[in-house]
Wavefront OBJ file of the C-alpha trace (Angstrom):
o trace
v 97.987 111.630 105.366
v 100.302 108.700 106.454
v 99.860 107.578 110.794
v 103.012 106.236 111.510
v 101.802 104.108 114.881
v 103.386 103.648 118.629
v 104.554 100.803 119.327
v 100.948 101.767 122.419
v 99.031 101.005 119.301
v 98.014 97.620 118.374
v 99.389 96.998 114.300
v 96.067 95.270 114.111
v 94.675 98.093 113.914
v 96.738 99.183 110.806
v 94.625 97.133 107.933
v 91.845 99.817 109.442
v 93.626 102.244 108.563
v 94.163 102.526 104.853
v 90.656 102.952 103.300
v 91.273 106.582 105.238
v 95.342 106.153 105.442
v 96.611 104.879 102.606
v 100.950 104.341 103.606
v 99.922 102.883 107.451
v 101.657 101.794 109.824
v 102.881 100.749 112.955
v 106.216 100.797 115.074
v 106.466 96.874 115.153
v 105.777 96.260 111.445
v 108.785 98.770 110.634
v 111.304 96.953 112.983
v 111.132 99.732 114.961
v 110.707 98.153 118.134
v 113.361 98.985 119.816
v 114.120 102.495 118.281
v 114.687 105.342 120.121
v 112.124 107.804 119.797
v 114.170 110.486 118.527
v 114.720 107.577 116.350
v 111.736 106.743 115.463
v 110.574 110.476 114.752
v 112.927 111.535 112.796
v 112.078 108.036 110.926
v 108.296 109.772 110.130
v 109.870 112.857 109.373
v 112.139 111.353 106.945
v 108.710 109.031 105.273
v 106.607 112.203 105.658
v 104.141 110.667 108.164
v 102.083 111.488 111.298
v 102.968 110.030 114.625
v 99.709 108.891 116.576
v 100.562 107.882 120.152
v 99.637 107.750 123.297
v 102.662 108.693 125.036
v 103.528 112.596 126.271
v 107.343 112.053 124.859
v 106.279 112.503 121.352
v 104.416 116.018 122.723
v 107.639 116.958 124.115
v 109.689 116.543 120.688
v 107.151 118.794 119.218
v 108.192 121.125 121.552
v 111.905 121.126 121.066
v 112.226 120.390 117.725
v 108.864 121.254 115.794
v 107.094 119.772 113.701
v 107.572 117.749 110.928
v 106.486 115.550 111.763
v 103.308 116.271 113.163
v 102.127 114.524 116.172
v 98.685 113.315 117.295
v 98.431 112.441 120.909
v 95.154 110.234 121.905
v 93.990 110.408 125.676
v 91.303 109.387 127.154
v 89.163 110.390 129.925
v 90.323 107.324 132.092
v 94.013 108.229 131.702
v 93.314 112.277 132.352
v 91.250 111.482 135.640
v 93.834 109.255 136.641
v 96.437 111.596 136.366
v 93.924 114.385 138.785
v 95.205 114.688 142.147
v 92.573 113.170 144.720
l 1 2 3 4 5 6 7 8 9 10 11 12 13 14 15 16 17 18 19 20 21 22 23 24 25 26 27 28 29 30 31 32 33 34 35 36 37 38 39 40 41 42 43 44 45 46 47 48 49 50 51 52 53 54 55 56 57 58 59 60 61 62 63 64 65 66 67 68 69 70 71 72 73 74 75 76 77 78 79 80 81 82 83 84 85 86
């Protein structure tokens, strides 16, 4: 499995992923930092990547278009709590 880290995840993570996920990369390292979410989606699909993101945008694209690519949507407890009404 190759992971494609969205721009909201640091490119510094990529070297740590290579042992377990060879071929993984990050959007900015591929020159896609100005690409739309749809263009990144298509790139991931064409190149057999799983998208790893902290944004809901790709989850919404997966509902519209289905897989591939697969999506790993990272959510932290803090982010979940901040979205709850007081």
